[in-house]
Biotite code that builds the C-alpha atoms (Angstrom):
import biotite.structure as struc

atoms = struc.array([
    struc.Atom([7.263, 2.187, -27.581], chain_id="A", res_id=1, res_name="UNK", atom_name="CA", element="C"),
    struc.Atom([9.709, 3.222, -24.911], chain_id="A", res_id=2, res_name="UNK", atom_name="CA", element="C"),
    struc.Atom([9.473, 3.192, -21.150], chain_id="A", res_id=3, res_name="UNK", atom_name="CA", element="C"),
    struc.Atom([10.205, 6.912, -20.936], chain_id="A", res_id=4, res_name="UNK", atom_name="CA", element="C"),
    struc.Atom([8.021, 10.004, -21.223], chain_id="A", res_id=5, res_name="UNK", atom_name="CA", element="C"),
    struc.Atom([6.363, 8.926, -24.481], chain_id="A", res_id=6, res_name="UNK", atom_name="CA", element="C"),
    struc.Atom([5.288, 5.599, -22.962], chain_id="A", res_id=7, res_name="UNK", atom_name="CA", element="C"),
    struc.Atom([3.921, 7.293, -19.854], chain_id="A", res_id=8, res_name="UNK", atom_name="CA", element="C"),
    struc.Atom([2.050, 9.868, -21.961], chain_id="A", res_id=9, res_name="UNK", atom_name="CA", element="C"),
    struc.Atom([0.443, 7.096, -24.017], chain_id="A", res_id=10, res_name="UNK", atom_name="CA", element="C"),
    struc.Atom([-0.650, 5.348, -20.824], chain_id="A", res_id=11, res_name="UNK", atom_name="CA", element="C"),
    struc.Atom([-2.038, 8.532, -19.289], chain_id="A", res_id=12, res_name="UNK", atom_name="CA", element="C"),
    struc.Atom([-4.218, 9.032, -22.369], chain_id="A", res_id=13, res_name="UNK", atom_name="CA", element="C"),
    struc.Atom([-5.746, 5.572, -21.965], chain_id="A", res_id=14, res_name="UNK", atom_name="CA", element="C"),
    struc.Atom([-8.713, 5.240, -19.564], chain_id="A", res_id=15, res_name="UNK", atom_name="CA", element="C"),
    struc.Atom([-7.754, 1.618, -18.932], chain_id="A", res_id=16, res_name="UNK", atom_name="CA", element="C"),
    struc.Atom([-4.577, 2.861, -17.225], chain_id="A", res_id=17, res_name="UNK", atom_name="CA", element="C"),
    struc.Atom([-6.496, 5.023, -14.800], chain_id="A", res_id=18, res_name="UNK", atom_name="CA", element="C"),
    struc.Atom([-8.964, 2.225, -14.060], chain_id="A", res_id=19, res_name="UNK", atom_name="CA", element="C"),
    struc.Atom([-6.149, -0.283, -13.467], chain_id="A", res_id=20, res_name="UNK", atom_name="CA", element="C"),
    struc.Atom([-4.321, 2.182, -11.212], chain_id="A", res_id=21, res_name="UNK", atom_name="CA", element="C"),
    struc.Atom([-7.479, 2.845, -9.203], chain_id="A", res_id=22, res_name="UNK", atom_name="CA", element="C"),
    struc.Atom([-8.263, -0.868, -8.881], chain_id="A", res_id=23, res_name="UNK", atom_name="CA", element="C"),
    struc.Atom([-4.718, -1.601, -7.701], chain_id="A", res_id=24, res_name="UNK", atom_name="CA", element="C"),
    struc.Atom([-4.873, 1.245, -5.185], chain_id="A", res_id=25, res_name="UNK", atom_name="CA", element="C"),
    struc.Atom([-8.117, -0.228, -3.846], chain_id="A", res_id=26, res_name="UNK", atom_name="CA", element="C"),
    struc.Atom([-6.411, -3.615, -3.457], chain_id="A", res_id=27, res_name="UNK", atom_name="CA", element="C"),
    struc.Atom([-8.350, -5.166, -6.321], chain_id="A", res_id=28, res_name="UNK", atom_name="CA", element="C"),
    struc.Atom([-5.324, -6.530, -8.129], chain_id="A", res_id=29, res_name="UNK", atom_name="CA", element="C"),
    struc.Atom([-7.050, -9.598, -9.618], chain_id="A", res_id=30, res_name="UNK", atom_name="CA", element="C"),
    struc.Atom([-9.291, -7.180, -11.516], chain_id="A", res_id=31, res_name="UNK", atom_name="CA", element="C"),
    struc.Atom([-6.469, -4.773, -12.395], chain_id="A", res_id=32, res_name="UNK", atom_name="CA", element="C"),
    struc.Atom([-4.123, -7.421, -13.830], chain_id="A", res_id=33, res_name="UNK", atom_name="CA", element="C"),
    struc.Atom([-6.143, -8.164, -17.009], chain_id="A", res_id=34, res_name="UNK", atom_name="CA", element="C"),
    struc.Atom([-6.322, -4.428, -17.792], chain_id="A", res_id=35, res_name="UNK", atom_name="CA", element="C"),
    struc.Atom([-2.583, -4.155, -17.242], chain_id="A", res_id=36, res_name="UNK", atom_name="CA", element="C"),
    struc.Atom([-2.109, -7.153, -19.532], chain_id="A", res_id=37, res_name="UNK", atom_name="CA", element="C"),
    struc.Atom([-4.035, -5.375, -22.296], chain_id="A", res_id=38, res_name="UNK", atom_name="CA", element="C"),
    struc.Atom([-2.005, -2.203, -21.820], chain_id="A", res_id=39, res_name="UNK", atom_name="CA", element="C"),
    struc.Atom([1.290, -4.081, -21.797], chain_id="A", res_id=40, res_name="UNK", atom_name="CA", element="C"),
    struc.Atom([0.337, -5.938, -24.984], chain_id="A", res_id=41, res_name="UNK", atom_name="CA", element="C"),
    struc.Atom([0.164, -2.520, -26.647], chain_id="A", res_id=42, res_name="UNK", atom_name="CA", element="C"),
    struc.Atom([2.989, -0.858, -24.696], chain_id="A", res_id=43, res_name="UNK", atom_name="CA", element="C"),
    struc.Atom([5.338, -3.692, -23.630], chain_id="A", res_id=44, res_name="UNK", atom_name="CA", element="C"),
    struc.Atom([8.017, -1.380, -22.216], chain_id="A", res_id=45, res_name="UNK", atom_name="CA", element="C"),
    struc.Atom([5.749, 1.058, -20.364], chain_id="A", res_id=46, res_name="UNK", atom_name="CA", element="C"),
    struc.Atom([7.541, 1.251, -17.035], chain_id="A", res_id=47, res_name="UNK", atom_name="CA", element="C"),
    struc.Atom([4.542, 2.551, -15.023], chain_id="A", res_id=48, res_name="UNK", atom_name="CA", element="C"),
    struc.Atom([2.373, -0.370, -16.176], chain_id="A", res_id=49, res_name="UNK", atom_name="CA", element="C"),
    struc.Atom([5.165, -2.876, -15.540], chain_id="A", res_id=50, res_name="UNK", atom_name="CA", element="C"),
    struc.Atom([5.714, -1.428, -12.074], chain_id="A", res_id=51, res_name="UNK", atom_name="CA", element="C"),
    struc.Atom([2.014, -1.572, -11.232], chain_id="A", res_id=52, res_name="UNK", atom_name="CA", element="C"),
    struc.Atom([1.787, -5.139, -12.553], chain_id="A", res_id=53, res_name="UNK", atom_name="CA", element="C"),
    struc.Atom([4.768, -6.107, -10.399], chain_id="A", res_id=54, res_name="UNK", atom_name="CA", element="C"),
    struc.Atom([3.258, -4.490, -7.309], chain_id="A", res_id=55, res_name="UNK", atom_name="CA", element="C"),
    struc.Atom([-0.046, -6.289, -7.889], chain_id="A", res_id=56, res_name="UNK", atom_name="CA", element="C"),
    struc.Atom([1.695, -9.625, -8.335], chain_id="A", res_id=57, res_name="UNK", atom_name="CA", element="C"),
    struc.Atom([3.711, -8.944, -5.185], chain_id="A", res_id=58, res_name="UNK", atom_name="CA", element="C"),
    struc.Atom([0.498, -8.203, -3.275], chain_id="A", res_id=59, res_name="UNK", atom_name="CA", element="C"),
    struc.Atom([-0.913, -11.521, -4.564], chain_id="A", res_id=60, res_name="UNK", atom_name="CA", element="C"),
    struc.Atom([2.256, -13.310, -3.416], chain_id="A", res_id=61, res_name="UNK", atom_name="CA", element="C"),
    struc.Atom([3.147, -14.378, -6.933], chain_id="A", res_id=62, res_name="UNK", atom_name="CA", element="C"),
    struc.Atom([6.770, -13.546, -6.236], chain_id="A", res_id=63, res_name="UNK", atom_name="CA", element="C"),
    struc.Atom([8.513, -15.007, -9.289], chain_id="A", res_id=64, res_name="UNK", atom_name="CA", element="C"),
    struc.Atom([6.098, -13.247, -11.648], chain_id="A", res_id=65, res_name="UNK", atom_name="CA", element="C"),
    struc.Atom([6.387, -10.042, -9.628], chain_id="A", res_id=66, res_name="UNK", atom_name="CA", element="C"),
    struc.Atom([10.182, -10.133, -9.839], chain_id="A", res_id=67, res_name="UNK", atom_name="CA", element="C"),
    struc.Atom([9.978, -10.665, -13.603], chain_id="A", res_id=68, res_name="UNK", atom_name="CA", element="C"),
    struc.Atom([7.607, -7.712, -14.123], chain_id="A", res_id=69, res_name="UNK", atom_name="CA", element="C"),
    struc.Atom([9.657, -5.489, -11.840], chain_id="A", res_id=70, res_name="UNK", atom_name="CA", element="C"),
    struc.Atom([12.885, -6.464, -13.603], chain_id="A", res_id=71, res_name="UNK", atom_name="CA", element="C"),
    struc.Atom([11.259, -5.382, -16.864], chain_id="A", res_id=72, res_name="UNK", atom_name="CA", element="C"),
    struc.Atom([10.150, -2.103, -15.238], chain_id="A", res_id=73, res_name="UNK", atom_name="CA", element="C"),
    struc.Atom([13.697, -1.520, -14.000], chain_id="A", res_id=74, res_name="UNK", atom_name="CA", element="C"),
    struc.Atom([15.140, -2.249, -17.437], chain_id="A", res_id=75, res_name="UNK", atom_name="CA", element="C"),
    struc.Atom([12.618, 0.093, -19.110], chain_id="A", res_id=76, res_name="UNK", atom_name="CA", element="C"),
    struc.Atom([13.322, 2.960, -16.711], chain_id="A", res_id=77, res_name="UNK", atom_name="CA", element="C"),
    struc.Atom([16.325, 2.332, -14.440], chain_id="A", res_id=78, res_name="UNK", atom_name="CA", element="C"),
    struc.Atom([16.136, 5.887, -13.087], chain_id="A", res_id=79, res_name="UNK", atom_name="CA", element="C"),
    struc.Atom([12.764, 5.177, -11.402], chain_id="A", res_id=80, res_name="UNK", atom_name="CA", element="C"),
    struc.Atom([13.959, 4.417, -7.880], chain_id="A", res_id=81, res_name="UNK", atom_name="CA", element="C"),
    struc.Atom([10.446, 3.484, -6.734], chain_id="A", res_id=82, res_name="UNK", atom_name="CA", element="C"),
    struc.Atom([10.882, 0.212, -8.645], chain_id="A", res_id=83, res_name="UNK", atom_name="CA", element="C"),
    struc.Atom([13.754, -1.081, -6.526], chain_id="A", res_id=84, res_name="UNK", atom_name="CA", element="C"),
    struc.Atom([12.077, -1.714, -3.146], chain_id="A", res_id=85, res_name="UNK", atom_name="CA", element="C"),
    struc.Atom([9.251, -3.852, -4.567], chain_id="A", res_id=86, res_name="UNK", atom_name="CA", element="C"),
    struc.Atom([11.846, -5.595, -6.742], chain_id="A", res_id=87, res_name="UNK", atom_name="CA", element="C"),
    struc.Atom([13.923, -6.355, -3.629], chain_id="A", res_id=88, res_name="UNK", atom_name="CA", element="C"),
    struc.Atom([10.826, -7.631, -1.826], chain_id="A", res_id=89, res_name="UNK", atom_name="CA", element="C"),
    struc.Atom([9.794, -9.881, -4.725], chain_id="A", res_id=90, res_name="UNK", atom_name="CA", element="C"),
    struc.Atom([13.303, -11.263, -5.132], chain_id="A", res_id=91, res_name="UNK", atom_name="CA", element="C"),
    struc.Atom([13.604, -11.854, -1.368], chain_id="A", res_id=92, res_name="UNK", atom_name="CA", element="C"),
    struc.Atom([10.357, -13.826, -1.230], chain_id="A", res_id=93, res_name="UNK", atom_name="CA", element="C"),
    struc.Atom([11.289, -15.719, -4.403], chain_id="A", res_id=94, res_name="UNK", atom_name="CA", element="C"),
    struc.Atom([14.517, -16.822, -2.684], chain_id="A", res_id=95, res_name="UNK", atom_name="CA", element="C"),
    struc.Atom([16.867, -14.665, -4.767], chain_id="A", res_id=96, res_name="UNK", atom_name="CA", element="C"),
    struc.Atom([18.724, -13.135, -1.827], chain_id="A", res_id=97, res_name="UNK", atom_name="CA", element="C"),
    struc.Atom([21.629, -11.757, -3.869], chain_id="A", res_id=98, res_name="UNK", atom_name="CA", element="C"),
    struc.Atom([19.227, -10.100, -6.288], chain_id="A", res_id=99, res_name="UNK", atom_name="CA", element="C"),
    struc.Atom([17.209, -8.742, -3.370], chain_id="A", res_id=100, res_name="UNK", atom_name="CA", element="C"),
    struc.Atom([20.350, -7.300, -1.826], chain_id="A", res_id=101, res_name="UNK", atom_name="CA", element="C"),
    struc.Atom([21.348, -5.595, -5.097], chain_id="A", res_id=102, res_name="UNK", atom_name="CA", element="C"),
    struc.Atom([17.909, -4.019, -5.585], chain_id="A", res_id=103, res_name="UNK", atom_name="CA", element="C"),
    struc.Atom([17.718, -3.022, -1.928], chain_id="A", res_id=104, res_name="UNK", atom_name="CA", element="C"),
    struc.Atom([21.085, -1.242, -2.168], chain_id="A", res_id=105, res_name="UNK", atom_name="CA", element="C"),
    struc.Atom([19.737, 0.999, -4.934], chain_id="A", res_id=106, res_name="UNK", atom_name="CA", element="C"),
    struc.Atom([16.550, 1.724, -2.968], chain_id="A", res_id=107, res_name="UNK", atom_name="CA", element="C"),
    struc.Atom([18.567, 2.480, 0.181], chain_id="A", res_id=108, res_name="UNK", atom_name="CA", element="C"),
    struc.Atom([20.717, 4.995, -1.673], chain_id="A", res_id=109, res_name="UNK", atom_name="CA", element="C"),
    struc.Atom([17.569, 6.975, -2.479], chain_id="A", res_id=110, res_name="UNK", atom_name="CA", element="C"),
    struc.Atom([15.776, 6.729, 0.892], chain_id="A", res_id=111, res_name="UNK", atom_name="CA", element="C"),
    struc.Atom([17.884, 4.954, 3.544], chain_id="A", res_id=112, res_name="UNK", atom_name="CA", element="C"),
    struc.Atom([15.572, 5.621, 6.489], chain_id="A", res_id=113, res_name="UNK", atom_name="CA", element="C"),
    struc.Atom([12.394, 4.154, 5.011], chain_id="A", res_id=114, res_name="UNK", atom_name="CA", element="C"),
    struc.Atom([11.073, 1.525, 7.465], chain_id="A", res_id=115, res_name="UNK", atom_name="CA", element="C"),
    struc.Atom([10.329, -1.079, 4.776], chain_id="A", res_id=116, res_name="UNK", atom_name="CA", element="C"),
    struc.Atom([13.938, -0.839, 3.605], chain_id="A", res_id=117, res_name="UNK", atom_name="CA", element="C"),
    struc.Atom([15.199, -1.388, 7.128], chain_id="A", res_id=118, res_name="UNK", atom_name="CA", element="C"),
    struc.Atom([12.867, -4.396, 7.515], chain_id="A", res_id=119, res_name="UNK", atom_name="CA", element="C"),
    struc.Atom([14.164, -6.085, 4.372], chain_id="A", res_id=120, res_name="UNK", atom_name="CA", element="C"),
    struc.Atom([17.766, -5.143, 5.173], chain_id="A", res_id=121, res_name="UNK", atom_name="CA", element="C"),
    struc.Atom([17.270, -6.814, 8.566], chain_id="A", res_id=122, res_name="UNK", atom_name="CA", element="C"),
    struc.Atom([15.715, -9.902, 6.982], chain_id="A", res_id=123, res_name="UNK", atom_name="CA", element="C"),
    struc.Atom([18.592, -10.196, 4.511], chain_id="A", res_id=124, res_name="UNK", atom_name="CA", element="C"),
    struc.Atom([21.162, -9.783, 7.295], chain_id="A", res_id=125, res_name="UNK", atom_name="CA", element="C"),
    struc.Atom([19.348, -12.406, 9.355], chain_id="A", res_id=126, res_name="UNK", atom_name="CA", element="C"),
    struc.Atom([19.407, -14.732, 6.345], chain_id="A", res_id=127, res_name="UNK", atom_name="CA", element="C"),
    struc.Atom([23.186, -14.329, 6.012], chain_id="A", res_id=128, res_name="UNK", atom_name="CA", element="C"),
    struc.Atom([23.708, -14.957, 9.722], chain_id="A", res_id=129, res_name="UNK", atom_name="CA", element="C"),
    struc.Atom([24.672, -11.412, 10.695], chain_id="A", res_id=130, res_name="UNK", atom_name="CA", element="C"),
    struc.Atom([22.252, -11.414, 13.604], chain_id="A", res_id=131, res_name="UNK", atom_name="CA", element="C"),
    struc.Atom([23.630, -8.387, 15.457], chain_id="A", res_id=132, res_name="UNK", atom_name="CA", element="C"),
    struc.Atom([23.349, -6.073, 12.439], chain_id="A", res_id=133, res_name="UNK", atom_name="CA", element="C"),
    struc.Atom([19.981, -7.654, 11.617], chain_id="A", res_id=134, res_name="UNK", atom_name="CA", element="C"),
    struc.Atom([18.692, -6.882, 15.113], chain_id="A", res_id=135, res_name="UNK", atom_name="CA", element="C"),
    struc.Atom([19.854, -3.265, 14.771], chain_id="A", res_id=136, res_name="UNK", atom_name="CA", element="C"),
    struc.Atom([18.123, -2.815, 11.390], chain_id="A", res_id=137, res_name="UNK", atom_name="CA", element="C"),
    struc.Atom([14.937, -4.416, 12.691], chain_id="A", res_id=138, res_name="UNK", atom_name="CA", element="C"),
    struc.Atom([15.008, -2.241, 15.806], chain_id="A", res_id=139, res_name="UNK", atom_name="CA", element="C"),
    struc.Atom([15.219, 0.824, 13.532], chain_id="A", res_id=140, res_name="UNK", atom_name="CA", element="C"),
    struc.Atom([12.136, -0.475, 11.719], chain_id="A", res_id=141, res_name="UNK", atom_name="CA", element="C"),
    struc.Atom([10.256, -0.797, 15.001], chain_id="A", res_id=142, res_name="UNK", atom_name="CA", element="C"),
    struc.Atom([11.280, 2.681, 16.071], chain_id="A", res_id=143, res_name="UNK", atom_name="CA", element="C"),
    struc.Atom([10.252, 4.290, 12.803], chain_id="A", res_id=144, res_name="UNK", atom_name="CA", element="C"),
    struc.Atom([6.948, 2.468, 12.248], chain_id="A", res_id=145, res_name="UNK", atom_name="CA", element="C"),
    struc.Atom([5.094, 1.442, 15.377], chain_id="A", res_id=146, res_name="UNK", atom_name="CA", element="C"),
    struc.Atom([1.818, 0.333, 13.810], chain_id="A", res_id=147, res_name="UNK", atom_name="CA", element="C"),
    struc.Atom([2.315, -1.214, 10.393], chain_id="A", res_id=148, res_name="UNK", atom_name="CA", element="C"),
    struc.Atom([5.606, -3.090, 10.576], chain_id="A", res_id=149, res_name="UNK", atom_name="CA", element="C"),
    struc.Atom([6.289, -3.259, 14.315], chain_id="A", res_id=150, res_name="UNK", atom_name="CA", element="C"),
    struc.Atom([4.965, -6.771, 15.001], chain_id="A", res_id=151, res_name="UNK", atom_name="CA", element="C"),
    struc.Atom([6.905, -8.216, 12.061], chain_id="A", res_id=152, res_name="UNK", atom_name="CA", element="C"),
    struc.Atom([10.084, -6.328, 12.881], chain_id="A", res_id=153, res_name="UNK", atom_name="CA", element="C"),
    struc.Atom([9.801, -7.187, 16.594], chain_id="A", res_id=154, res_name="UNK", atom_name="CA", element="C"),
    struc.Atom([9.394, -10.882, 15.864], chain_id="A", res_id=155, res_name="UNK", atom_name="CA", element="C"),
    struc.Atom([12.435, -11.013, 13.584], chain_id="A", res_id=156, res_name="UNK", atom_name="CA", element="C"),
    struc.Atom([14.437, -8.760, 15.865], chain_id="A", res_id=157, res_name="UNK", atom_name="CA", element="C"),
    struc.Atom([13.779, -11.246, 18.674], chain_id="A", res_id=158, res_name="UNK", atom_name="CA", element="C"),
    struc.Atom([14.939, -14.049, 16.367], chain_id="A", res_id=159, res_name="UNK", atom_name="CA", element="C"),
    struc.Atom([18.095, -12.109, 15.580], chain_id="A", res_id=160, res_name="UNK", atom_name="CA", element="C"),
    struc.Atom([18.737, -11.431, 19.262], chain_id="A", res_id=161, res_name="UNK", atom_name="CA", element="C"),
    struc.Atom([18.238, -15.101, 20.082], chain_id="A", res_id=162, res_name="UNK", atom_name="CA", element="C"),
    struc.Atom([20.672, -16.048, 17.314], chain_id="A", res_id=163, res_name="UNK", atom_name="CA", element="C"),
    struc.Atom([23.211, -13.618, 18.749], chain_id="A", res_id=164, res_name="UNK", atom_name="CA", element="C"),
    struc.Atom([22.724, -15.284, 22.169], chain_id="A", res_id=165, res_name="UNK", atom_name="CA", element="C"),
    struc.Atom([20.923, -12.395, 23.850], chain_id="A", res_id=166, res_name="UNK", atom_name="CA", element="C"),
    struc.Atom([18.187, -14.726, 25.079], chain_id="A", res_id=167, res_name="UNK", atom_name="CA", element="C"),
    struc.Atom([16.854, -12.496, 27.860], chain_id="A", res_id=168, res_name="UNK", atom_name="CA", element="C"),
    struc.Atom([16.325, -9.506, 25.570], chain_id="A", res_id=169, res_name="UNK", atom_name="CA", element="C"),
    struc.Atom([14.850, -11.748, 22.850], chain_id="A", res_id=170, res_name="UNK", atom_name="CA", element="C"),
    struc.Atom([12.369, -13.285, 25.294], chain_id="A", res_id=171, res_name="UNK", atom_name="CA", element="C"),
    struc.Atom([11.356, -9.864, 26.622], chain_id="A", res_id=172, res_name="UNK", atom_name="CA", element="C"),
    struc.Atom([10.793, -8.593, 23.085], chain_id="A", res_id=173, res_name="UNK", atom_name="CA", element="C"),
    struc.Atom([8.664, -11.609, 22.156], chain_id="A", res_id=174, res_name="UNK", atom_name="CA", element="C"),
    struc.Atom([6.547, -11.117, 25.284], chain_id="A", res_id=175, res_name="UNK", atom_name="CA", element="C"),
    struc.Atom([6.074, -7.472, 24.288], chain_id="A", res_id=176, res_name="UNK", atom_name="CA", element="C"),
    struc.Atom([4.960, -8.481, 20.769], chain_id="A", res_id=177, res_name="UNK", atom_name="CA", element="C"),
    struc.Atom([2.433, -10.957, 22.175], chain_id="A", res_id=178, res_name="UNK", atom_name="CA", element="C"),
    struc.Atom([1.093, -8.433, 24.684], chain_id="A", res_id=179, res_name="UNK", atom_name="CA", element="C"),
    struc.Atom([0.756, -5.618, 22.126], chain_id="A", res_id=180, res_name="UNK", atom_name="CA", element="C"),
    struc.Atom([-0.453, -7.743, 19.191], chain_id="A", res_id=181, res_name="UNK", atom_name="CA", element="C"),
    struc.Atom([-2.333, -10.780, 20.605], chain_id="A", res_id=182, res_name="UNK", atom_name="CA", element="C"),
    struc.Atom([-3.860, -11.680, 17.251], chain_id="A", res_id=183, res_name="UNK", atom_name="CA", element="C"),
])
């Protein structure tokens, strides 16, 4: 079985695929993973199932396993750009910063303004010590996504500003985060 159109068509004909997809969408990944395991036993290179398995494992913070599943999804269907951001995230959290950077570069080429991309670009730049560029990427994240990612981006942006010796701006940003997100 291939990861291309034939593999996707086989999955779409299987009710277990639709159940697993629905469970994952509902955040019920522990229940979706066994169904995905069954599907992948029959269709080991089915990129959609590998991608969904990787996303579930990422959600469960099983980063090494997520990176492995997402690497398989990428290998099965390298043209599927939606695989690269979760792959970058899994690799980042697994400590594979070079691998995260490589996957993030592919994702950025497809959608450079996506806030999650800017967040992980900022985190990678902060990790390498490029605090000024990290602060800029994290500020773009805050500007683009004020509800979902803002507290995270603001915190790391303040860290980047502090590392670049802009202590007054960093302190002001941290105060803003605390005031706007007290929990």
